[in-house]
C-alpha positions in Angstrom: -6.6 -11.0 35.4 -3.8 -8.5 35.1 -1.3 -11.1 33.9 -4.0 -12.4 31.4 -4.5 -9.0 29.7 -0.8 -8.3 29.7 -0.1 -11.6 27.9 -2.9 -10.9 25.4 -1.5 -7.4 24.7 2.0 -8.9 24.2 0.7 -11.6 21.9 -1.2 -9.1 19.8 2.0 -7.0 19.6 3.8 -10.0 18.0 1.6 -9.7 14.8 0.1 -6.3 15.0 3.4 -4.6 14.3 3.7 -6.6 11.2 0.5 -4.9 9.8 2.2 -1.6 10.4 5.3 -2.8 8.5 3.1 -3.8 5.6 1.6 -0.3 5.5 5.1 1.2 5.6 6.2 -1.1 2.7 3.2 0.1 0.7 3.9 3.7 1.6 7.5 3.4 0.2 6.1 1.6 -2.9 3.6 4.5 -3.5 6.4 7.0 -4.3 6.3 6.2 -8.0 4.7 7.6 -11.1 2.7 4.4 -11.6 1.7 2.2 -8.7 3.3 -1.3 -8.9 -0.1 -3.1 -8.4 -1.8 -1.6 -11.5 -0.7 -4.1 -14.2 0.2 -7.8 -14.6 3.5 -7.2 -16.4 5.7 -7.3 -13.4 8.3 -10.0 -12.5 6.3 -11.3 -9.5 3.0 -11.8 -11.5 1.9 -15.3 -12.4 0.0 -16.5 -15.5 -3.2 -16.3 -13.5 -3.0 -12.6 -13.2 -5.9 -10.7 -14.7 -7.2 -7.1 -14.5 -10.3 -8.4 -12.6 -11.2 -11.8 -11.4 -14.1 -13.2 -9.4 -11.9 -14.9 -6.8 -13.4 -15.2 -3.4 -10.4 -16.6 -1.7 -6.7 -16.0 -1.9 -4.6 -18.7 -3.5 -7.4 -20.5 -5.3 -7.1 -21.7 -8.9 -9.0 -18.8 -10.5 -7.7 -15.6 -11.9 -6.2 -13.0 -9.5 -6.0 -9.2 -9.7 -2.7 -7.3 -9.9 -3.4 -5.8 -6.5 -3.9 -9.3 -5.0 -0.8 -10.7 -6.6 1.2 -7.7 -5.5 0.2 -8.4 -1.8 0.7 -12.1 -2.0 3.7 -12.5 -4.3 5.6 -9.2 -4.1 5.1 -8.2 -0.5 4.6 -11.6 1.3 6.3 -13.9 -1.2 3.9 -16.6 -0.1 4.5 -18.5 -3.4 7.9 -19.5 -2.0 6.4 -21.3 1.0 4.4 -24.6 1.1 2.9 -23.9 4.5 3.5 -23.0 8.1 6.2 -25.8 8.3 8.1 -24.1 5.5 8.7 -20.6 6.6 12.1 -19.7 5.1 14.2 -16.8 6.2 12.9 -13.3 7.1 12.7 -11.1 4.0 15.0 -8.1 4.3 12.5 -5.6 2.9 9.8 -6.4 5.4 12.4 -6.8 8.2 13.7 -3.3 7.5 10.1 -1.9 7.7 9.5 -3.8 10.9 12.7 -2.4 12.4 11.6 1.1 11.5 8.2 0.5 13.2 9.9 -0.9 16.4 12.3 2.2 16.5 9.3 4.6 16.2 7.5 2.7 18.9 10.5 2.7 21.3 11.1 6.5 21.0 7.3 7.0 21.5 7.2 5.0 24.7 10.6 5.2 26.3 9.7 8.2 28.5 6.2 7.0 29.2 3.2 9.2 28.8 5.5 12.2 28.5 6.4 11.1 25.0 3.4 9.0 24.0 1.0 11.8 25.1 2.7 14.1 22.6 3.0 11.6 19.7 -0.7 10.7 20.0 -1.7 14.3 19.1 -0.5 13.4 15.6 -1.3 9.7 15.4 -4.9 10.2 16.7 -5.9 13.3 14.7 -4.2 12.5 11.3 -6.7 9.6 10.5 -9.7 11.9 10.8 -8.2 14.4 8.3 -7.4 11.6 5.9 -10.8 9.8 6.3 -12.6 13.1 5.6 -10.4 13.7 2.4 -11.0 10.1 1.3 -14.8 10.4 1.9 -15.0 13.7 -0.1 -13.2 11.9 -3.0 -15.1 8.6 -2.6 -18.6 10.0 -2.8 -17.8 11.7 -6.2 -17.0 8.3 -7.7 -19.5 6.4 -9.9 -21.3 3.7 -8.0 -20.4 5.2 -4.6 -24.0 5.9 -3.7 -24.9 2.2 -4.3 -22.1 1.2 -1.9 -23.4 3.6 0.8 -27.0 2.3 0.3 -25.7 -1.2 0.8 -23.9 0.0 4.0 -27.0 1.5 5.4 -29.3 -1.4 4.7 -29.6 -3.7 7.7 -30.2 -7.4 7.5 -31.7 -8.2 11.0 -31.7 -11.9 10.3 -27.9 -11.9 10.6 -28.4 -11.2 14.3 -29.5 -14.9 14.6 -25.9 -15.9 13.6 -23.7 -16.3 16.7 -20.6 -15.6 14.7 -21.8 -12.0 14.1 -22.1 -11.4 17.9 -18.7 -12.9 18.6 -17.0 -10.9 16.0 -18.8 -7.7 17.1 -17.9 -8.3 20.7 -14.2 -9.0 19.8 -14.1 -5.9 17.6 -15.4 -3.7 20.4 -12.7 -5.0 22.6 -10.1 -4.1 20.0 -11.6 -0.8 19.1 -12.1 0.5 22.6 -9.1 -1.2 24.1 -11.2 -3.1 26.6 -9.6 -6.1 28.1 -6.1 -5.2 26.9 -5.2 -3.2 30.0 -4.7 -0.1 27.8 -7.4 1.9 29.5 -6.2 1.0 32.9 -2.6 1.7 32.1 -3.3 5.2 30.7 -5.9 6.1 33.3 -3.4 5.2 36.1 -1.6 8.4 35.2 -4.7 10.6 35.7 -5.3 12.7 38.8 -7.5 10.9 41.5 -10.4 13.4 40.9 -10.4 13.0 37.1 -13.9 12.5 35.8 -13.7 8.9 34.6 -17.4 8.8 34.0 -17.3 11.6 31.5 -14.2 10.2 29.8 -15.9 6.8 29.4 -19.0 8.3 27.8 -17.0 10.6 25.5 -14.5 7.9 24.5 -17.1 5.2 23.7 -19.3 7.7 21.8 -16.4 9.0 19.7 -15.3 5.5 19.0 -18.8 4.4 17.7 -19.2 7.6 15.6 -15.7 7.1 14.1 -16.6 3.5 13.1 -19.9 4.7 11.6 -18.2 7.5 9.7 -15.4 5.3 8.4 -18.0 2.9 7.1 -19.1 5.5 4.6 -15.5 5.8 3.4 -15.1 2.1 3.0 -18.4 1.4 1.2 -18.1 4.4 -1.1 -15.0 2.8 -2.6 -16.5 -0.7 -2.5 -19.5 0.6 -4.5 -17.1 2.3 -6.9 -15.2 -1.0 -7.4 -18.4 -2.9 -7.8 -19.6 -0.4 -10.5 -16.2 -0.3 -12.3 -15.9 -4.1 -12.7 -19.7 -4.7 -13.0 -19.8 -7.3 -10.3 -22.0 -7.7 -7.1 -20.8 -5.7 -4.1 -20.4 -8.9 -2.0 -17.9 -10.2 -4.6 -15.8 -7.1 -4.0 -16.0 -6.8 -0.2 -13.5 -8.7 1.8 -12.5 -8.7 5.5 -9.1 -8.6 7.2 -5.9 -7.7 5.4 -7.6 -8.2 2.0 -9.7 -5.1 2.4 -6.8 -2.8 3.4 -4.0 -4.2 1.3 -5.9 -5.5 -1.8 -9.2 -3.8 -2.4 -8.3 -0.3 -1.3 -5.0 -0.1 -3.2 -6.8 -1.4 -6.3 -9.5 1.3 -6.0 -6.9 4.0 -5.3 -4.9 2.9 -8.4 -7.8 3.8 -10.7 -8.0 7.4 -9.5 -6.3 10.3 -11.2 -3.2 11.2 -9.2 -3.3 7.7 -7.7 0.2 7.9 -6.2 -0.8 10.9 -4.1 -3.9 9.2 -2.9 -1.9 6.0 -2.0 0.6 8.0 0.0 -2.2 9.8 1.9 -4.0 6.5 2.6 -1.0 4.6 3.8 0.2 7.5 6.0 -3.3 7.2 7.7 -2.8 3.4 8.1 0.7 4.0 9.6 -0.6 6.5 12.1 -3.6 4.4 13.0 -1.4 1.4 13.5 1.3 3.2 15.6 -1.4 4.7 17.8 -2.9 1.2 18.6 0.5 -0.4 19.0 1.6 2.3 21.5 -1.5 1.6 23.6 -0.9 -2.2 23.6 2.8 -1.8 24.5 2.1 0.8 27.1 -0.3 -1.6 28.9 2.4 -4.3 29.0 5.1 -1.9 30.2 3.0 0.0 32.8 1.4 -3.2 34.1 4.7 -5.0 34.7 6.5 -1.9 36.1 3.7 -1.3 38.6 3.8 -4.9 39.6 7.6 -5.2 39.9 8.7 -1.9 41.5 12.4 -2.3 40.8 11.7 -1.8 37.1 10.7 1.9 37.8 14.3 3.0 37.8 15.0 1.2 34.5 12.0 2.1 32.4 14.1 2.9 29.3 15.9 -0.4 29.4 12.8 -2.4 30.2 10.9 -0.7 27.3 13.8 -1.6 25.0 13.7 -5.2 26.2 9.9 -5.4 25.5 10.1 -3.9 22.0 13.2 -5.9 20.9 11.5 -9.1 22.2 8.4 -8.2 20.2 10.6 -7.6 17.1 12.4 -10.9 17.4 9.1 -12.9 17.6 7.6 -10.8 14.8 10.4 -11.9 12.5 8.5 -15.2 12.0 5.7 -13.2 10.4 8.0 -11.6 7.8 9.3 -14.8 6.3 8.0 -16.3 3.1 5.4 -18.3 5.1 4.9 -15.5 7.6 1.3 -15.0 6.6 0.5 -18.4 8.0 2.1 -17.5 11.3 0.3 -14.2 11.2 -3.1 -15.9 10.6 -2.5 -18.4 13.4 -1.7 -15.6 15.9 -4.6 -13.4 14.7 -7.0 -16.4 15.2 -5.9 -17.5 18.6 -4.1 -14.6 20.4 -7.0 -12.4 21.2 -10.3 -14.0 20.2 -11.9 -16.1 22.9 -9.2 -15.1 25.4 -10.0 -11.4 25.2 -13.7 -12.1 25.8 -12.7 -14.4 28.8 -10.5 -11.7 30.2 -13.2 -9.0 30.1 -15.7 -11.5 31.6 -13.4 -12.2 34.6 -12.9 -8.4 35.0 -16.6 -7.8 35.0 -17.3 -10.7 37.5 -14.4 -9.6 39.8 -15.6 -6.0 40.1 -19.3 -6.5 40.1 -19.7 -9.7 42.2 -16.6 -10.1 44.4 -15.6 -6.5 44.9 -19.2 -5.4 44.7 -21.0 -2.9 42.5 -22.0 -0.9 45.6 -18.4 -0.5 46.8 -17.3 0.2 43.2 -20.0 2.9 42.9 -18.8 4.4 46.3 -15.3 4.6 44.9 -16.4 6.5 41.8 -18.4 8.8 44.0 -15.3 9.6 46.0 -13.5 10.4 42.8 -16.2 12.5 40.9 -18.7 13.4 43.6 -21.7 11.2 42.6 -22.5 7.6 42.1 -23.2 6.1 38.6 -26.9 5.7 37.7 -28.8 2.5 38.3 -28.7 1.7 34.6 -24.9 1.3 34.7 -25.0 -0.7 37.9 -27.5 -3.1 36.5 -25.3 -3.5 33.4 -22.2 -4.2 35.4 -23.9 -6.6 37.7 -26.1 -8.6 35.3 -26.2 -7.6 31.7 -22.5 -7.5 30.9 -21.4 -10.7 32.7 -24.3 -12.7 31.3 -23.7 -11.5 27.8 -19.9 -12.1 28.0 -20.4 -15.5 29.5 -22.7 -16.4 26.6 -20.1 -15.1 24.1 -17.3 -17.2 25.7 -19.4 -20.4 25.7 -20.6 -19.8 22.1 -17.0 -19.0 21.0 -15.8 -22.3 22.3 -18.8 -24.2 20.9 -18.7 -22.8 17.4 -14.9 -22.8 17.0 -13.6 -23.3 13.5 -9.9 -24.0 12.8 -8.1 -21.2 10.9 -7.3 -21.2 7.2 -5.7 -19.0 4.7 -7.5 -19.2 1.4 -7.4 -22.9 0.5 -4.6 -23.7 2.9 -5.7 -25.6 6.0 -3.4 -25.6 9.0 -2.0 -28.9 10.2 -3.2 -30.4 13.5 0.0 -29.4 15.4 -0.4 -25.8 14.4 -4.0 -25.7 15.7 -2.7 -27.3 19.0 0.0 -24.6 19.2 -2.6 -22.0 18.7 -4.8 -23.3 21.5 -1.8 -23.5 23.8 -1.2 -19.8 23.0 -4.9 -18.9 23.8 -5.0 -21.0 26.9 -1.7 -19.7 28.2 -3.3 -16.3 28.9 -6.6 -17.6 30.1 -5.0 -20.1 32.6 -3.4 -17.2 34.4 -6.7 -16.6 36.3 -7.2 -20.1 37.8 -3.5 -20.7 38.3 -3.0 -17.5 40.3 -6.3 -18.1 42.2 -5.0 -21.6 43.3 -1.6 -20.2 44.2 -3.2 -17.4 46.2 -5.6 -19.7 48.0 -2.9 -22.1 48.9 -0.6 -19.4 50.4 -3.3 -17.8 52.6 -3.4 -18.8 56.3 -6.0 -20.7 58.2 -8.6 -23.3 57.5 -10.5 -23.8 54.2 -13.3 -21.3 55.1 -10.8 -18.7 56.3 -8.7 -19.0 53.1 -11.9 -18.6 51.0 -12.9 -15.6 53.0 -9.5 -13.9 52.6 -9.4 -14.9 48.9 -12.7 -13.3 47.9 -12.4 -10.2 50.1 -10.6 -7.0 49.1 -7.3 -6.6 51.0 -8.5 -3.4 52.6 -11.2 -5.4 54.3 -9.1 -8.3 55.6 -9.3 -6.8 59.1 -13.0 -7.5 59.0 -12.4 -11.1 58.1 -10.2 -11.3 61.2 -13.2 -10.3 63.3 -15.5 -12.8 61.5 -17.3 -10.2 59.3 -17.2 -11.4 55.7 -19.5 -9.3 53.4 -19.0 -11.9 50.7 -20.7 -14.5 52.8 -23.9 -12.5 53.1 -26.8 -12.6 50.6 -27.1 -8.8 50.8 -23.6 -8.5 49.1 -24.6 -10.6 46.2 -27.9 -8.9 45.6 -26.7 -5.3 46.1 -26.8 -3.1 43.0 
């Protein structure tokens, strides 16, 4: 499971750093009197450019907004590529931004939590300041209240759509860092008596409240754009990169002092991105250093090796056709595989290690056992829910696309190989471990499903995992 989550974090790093480099590119572009995505009279604009267009997908035959063309044609240069099999060379502007991001990451991580713990004071608090400023500005815009009303209105029928549950579960994993090894990596630096129960409650509560709060910021601006262009809100709203790098820049461009607002917004994006990227990279570095002890003495060099390797792979995402590579990685690297990783973690702790033993460990740390509610969730609710999500994710799989572009079969196969490479770590290591254990089949099985600290009990013929009491204990 450890190798699974490390691989997932590594794969996410291949394309997540590219998002930060886009934010940095936009930040540099914002230091002008007039933002470059305001009009259609630039060299990169096409004849299809229009001040506003009802285009639901990127790259279709209808009119495109200046902000959309700036992202597609000025930043990505996707017009110079025919698809994922026609990438071209890395563009020097985005490559330079990516290099800056990698340098910032390295010097934030090279000394471990000694440096990242200080950097995070800025990267974690800055977004709250900027979100508050943007909300105060957003609610004063015409149409903002309509956007907020749309945000607060709930369509419960959408809960019947399996895709909604899958995307929600995946988003929670990304938002909280569950399944990426981030929480385990950072918590490994805590004192043994640290109140992990309190930290878990506070962290998850702040995360949910932050998401709820940022929704007001997003929808106030979406309502403003809907009012300004006199179109339905669902025609304005977009997901993924389109919201952050098309809709928001366009909304900001219409405000007085737009360059200042743009700088503030993209500084927030930059700090948010660096904060998340640091967590992902730290989980890879800490996980491998703890597994291979000889790396402890060479942390700086090993960190450099990881970030440079990530940079070299990320270069595929800053070519003319880099958006296609980005989309493929985003679709396959941490979708079903992250749900699978969390599922195996839940089963491993709750069923094989045992909820009762796990609760005793927590009591030893903080002085009391978790409540029955949490134990029931760990034992039954979470594994069942996650198993359902993984099965539905496989059953309802749709191949990725970027606008009207459909990926060739070989690209989808490559994506599945990427997804399966992390998931197969669990069965492959299980088979390896089982084959290297001594004794007959039953003895091997007993050793394999028993914590190493209890192997002496197995030697005496006492195997808790072979008793019904172990499997029913909560």
